[in-house]
N, C-alpha and C positions, 0 to 999 in steps of 0.2 A: 627422700630428698631433703625433707625438713630436718631429719636427724643428721644428715651430712652437714647441713648448714650450721646447726647448733654445734656440731663437733668442731667445725672450723672456726666458729666464733670463739670457742673455748681455747683454740690453739693460738689465737691472737694475744699479744702481750697485755692489752687493755680490753677486757670484755665489755660489750655494750651495756649501758646502764639498764637495770631491770631484768637482765638475763644472766646475772652473775652465777646464780645457783645452777641453772641448767647448763651453762657453758662449762662450769667447773666439773659437773658430773660427766658431761660428754667428753671433755678433754681427758679425763681420767679413764674413760672407757677406751680411748684410743691410745693404749699404753705403748704398744710396740711400734717402732719406726716403720716396719713393713706395712702395717695396717694404715698408718698415716700416709705413706707413699702411695699405696694402692688407692685410697680414697681421693687423694689429690690427682692422681692420673685419671681416675674416672671423671672427676669434675673438669679437668683440662680436655678430656676427650669429648665431653658433652659440648663444651664451649667451641671446640674446633669443628665439631659436626654442625653446630648451629650457625657458625660463621662461614662454613665452606660454601663455595659457589655451586657445588653439586646440589645442595638442598634448595638453592634458588631455582635450579633447573627443574627439580622434581615438582610434580603437581601437588595440590592440596592433600589428596589421599596418600600420595607417596610420603609426604612429611608426616602425616598422621600415623601411618604404619611405622615409620622410623621412630617416632616418639613412643608409640605403644611398645615397640621392641625394646627401646631403652628402659622404659619403666618396668618391663617384664624382667629384664636382666638385673636391674637394681633391686627388684623384689619389693 
């Protein structure tokens, strides 16, 4: 997840100060638009899942399992 964050900070026009080298490296590892689009859709999916009312209905353990599955999928 941290790698995805670094990749997206590298895709921004102005990289955050102190992270220029890491951002540059990660932005160049996201060379193909397909990879960028996939990573973006994964992030959007996580946000949608986190904000959806279904997760508020779920119990603590349900949310925990969902997070574990997400991290398992993200590897």
